[in-house]
C-alpha positions in Angstrom: 228.7 102.0 136.9 227.7 100.8 140.2 224.1 101.1 141.3 221.4 102.8 139.6 221.4 106.4 138.1 219.9 108.7 140.6 216.0 109.5 140.2 215.0 106.5 138.2 213.9 103.8 140.7 210.2 103.7 141.2 209.2 105.9 144.1 205.4 105.7 144.3 205.2 109.5 143.3 203.3 111.5 140.9 205.5 112.0 137.7 206.2 115.2 135.8 204.8 113.5 132.6 201.4 112.4 134.5 200.8 115.9 135.7 201.8 117.9 132.7 199.9 116.2 130.1 196.4 116.5 131.7 196.4 120.5 131.2 194.5 120.1 128.0 192.4 117.4 126.3 189.7 115.4 128.0 187.5 116.9 130.6 185.1 115.5 133.4 185.2 112.1 135.1 187.1 110.5 132.5 190.0 113.1 132.7 189.9 112.5 136.5 190.0 108.9 136.3 192.9 108.8 133.8 194.8 111.4 136.0 194.3 109.2 139.2 195.2 105.9 137.3 198.5 107.1 135.7 199.5 109.5 138.7 202.2 106.9 139.7 203.3 105.7 136.2 206.6 107.2 135.4 208.3 106.1 132.2 211.7 105.9 131.1 212.9 104.8 127.6 216.1 102.2 127.6 218.0 102.2 124.3 219.8 98.9 124.2 223.2 98.4 122.5 224.1 102.2 121.2 227.1 102.0 119.0 228.9 105.4 119.1 229.2 105.9 115.5 226.8 103.6 113.6 223.8 104.5 115.8 224.5 108.1 116.4 221.6 109.6 114.3 219.1 107.0 115.3 219.6 107.0 118.9 219.3 110.8 118.9 216.0 110.3 117.2 214.9 107.8 119.7 215.7 110.4 122.4 213.8 113.0 120.7 210.7 110.8 120.3 210.9 109.8 123.9 211.0 113.6 125.1 208.4 114.8 122.8 205.9 112.1 123.4 206.1 112.3 127.2 208.9 110.1 128.7 210.4 111.2 132.0 213.9 110.6 130.3 216.2 108.1 128.3 218.9 105.6 129.5 221.6 104.7 126.9 223.3 101.4 127.2 226.2 99.9 125.0 229.0 102.1 124.1 229.5 105.2 126.2 228.7 108.2 124.2 229.1 111.7 126.2 228.7 113.8 122.9 225.1 111.9 122.4 224.2 112.7 125.9 225.3 116.3 125.7 223.2 116.9 122.5 220.2 115.6 124.2 220.7 117.9 127.0 221.3 120.8 124.6 217.7 120.2 123.1 216.3 120.1 126.4 218.1 123.5 127.4 216.9 125.1 124.1 213.4 123.9 123.8 212.5 123.1 127.4 211.2 120.6 129.8 212.8 118.5 132.5 213.7 115.7 130.1 217.0 113.6 131.4 219.4 111.6 129.6 221.7 109.0 131.4 224.2 106.1 130.7 224.4 102.7 132.4 227.0 100.1 131.7 225.0 97.0 132.8 221.6 97.2 131.4 220.5 93.7 132.8 221.6 94.6 136.4 219.8 97.9 136.1 216.4 96.1 134.7 216.5 93.4 137.4 217.0 96.0 140.3 214.3 98.2 138.7 211.9 95.3 138.7 212.7 94.3 142.3 212.0 97.6 143.3 208.5 97.2 141.7 208.7 98.7 138.3 207.7 97.0 135.0 210.0 96.2 132.1 208.6 96.6 128.6 210.4 95.5 125.3 209.3 96.6 122.2 209.8 94.0 119.5 208.0 92.7 116.4 207.8 89.2 118.1 205.7 90.4 121.0 201.9 90.4 121.6 199.9 93.1 120.1 200.0 96.8 121.1 196.4 97.2 121.9 196.3 94.1 124.3 199.5 95.1 126.0 198.9 98.7 126.9 195.6 97.8 128.6 197.2 95.6 130.7 200.1 97.8 131.3 197.8 100.6 132.3 196.0 98.1 134.7 199.2 97.2 136.3 199.6 100.9 137.4 203.5 100.6 137.8 206.3 102.8 136.8 208.0 101.6 133.6 211.2 101.2 131.6 210.6 100.7 127.9 213.4 99.3 125.9 214.1 99.8 122.2 217.1 98.0 120.8 219.7 98.9 118.6 221.7 95.9 117.6 220.2 92.4 118.0 219.1 92.2 121.5 219.9 88.9 123.4 217.4 86.4 124.8 217.6 87.9 128.3 215.6 91.0 127.1 212.6 88.6 126.2 212.8 86.7 129.3 213.1 89.9 131.7 210.1 91.4 129.8 207.0 91.8 131.9 205.7 92.6 128.4 207.1 91.9 125.0 205.1 94.3 122.9 204.6 94.5 118.9 203.7 97.4 117.1 202.1 95.8 113.9 204.3 92.5 113.9 205.8 93.9 110.8 209.6 95.1 110.3 209.8 98.8 110.5 211.7 101.4 112.6 212.3 101.3 116.2 211.7 105.0 116.3 208.2 104.5 114.9 207.4 101.9 117.1 208.4 103.9 120.2 206.2 107.0 119.0 203.1 104.8 118.4 203.7 103.0 121.8 204.0 106.2 123.7 200.9 107.5 121.9 198.8 104.6 122.9 200.2 104.4 126.5 199.1 108.0 127.0 196.1 107.7 125.2 196.8 110.6 122.9 197.0 113.1 126.0 200.7 113.7 125.6 199.4 115.6 122.6 196.4 117.3 123.9 196.3 121.1 124.5 200.0 121.5 123.1 201.7 120.4 126.2 204.1 123.1 127.6 208.0 122.5 127.7 208.9 125.3 130.4 212.3 127.1 130.3 213.0 126.5 126.6 214.9 129.3 124.7 213.1 128.9 121.2 209.8 129.7 120.1 207.4 126.7 119.6 204.5 128.4 118.1 204.1 130.3 114.6 
């Protein structure tokens, strides 16, 4: 695929995620400061090395976590899987929101171009630096982000390209769990505050 998927490059704009997730939760000066600080921080998740049959379920769960915890969308690399993207879009149609799912063939080219445009590349790995320290620095950077979670073993280029190699506990566990914990820390819990709305969904979300 030539170039980048439309709508992913940093554009110095207020992202959907930053606006929606401040409807509830904190109030007063802290809320205002957080909103201003994160106004331009749009976040996408990059799923590296998807394998069409072996990773079908896990990659879907990565997408579900990315959507539920506030990411703008997910980008798959590896084997092209139209059915997987269709399933993600079906969830969005039924449960609401504007979450997007895209595919790129050359992840390295994509990341380099994203960084050249001023974006920040984050790699979740058990061999990275601590989550709390990294998230604070990431917030201070105030840049749009791509957060990569691997499927198969990632090449050294991932570590070299990353502005932040981030570890959640420095212990072996699920990349899905790591993504959920990272996003929750990144948004400071605001992605869950006030039961954020996913508009246009067909299914009821409350009992």
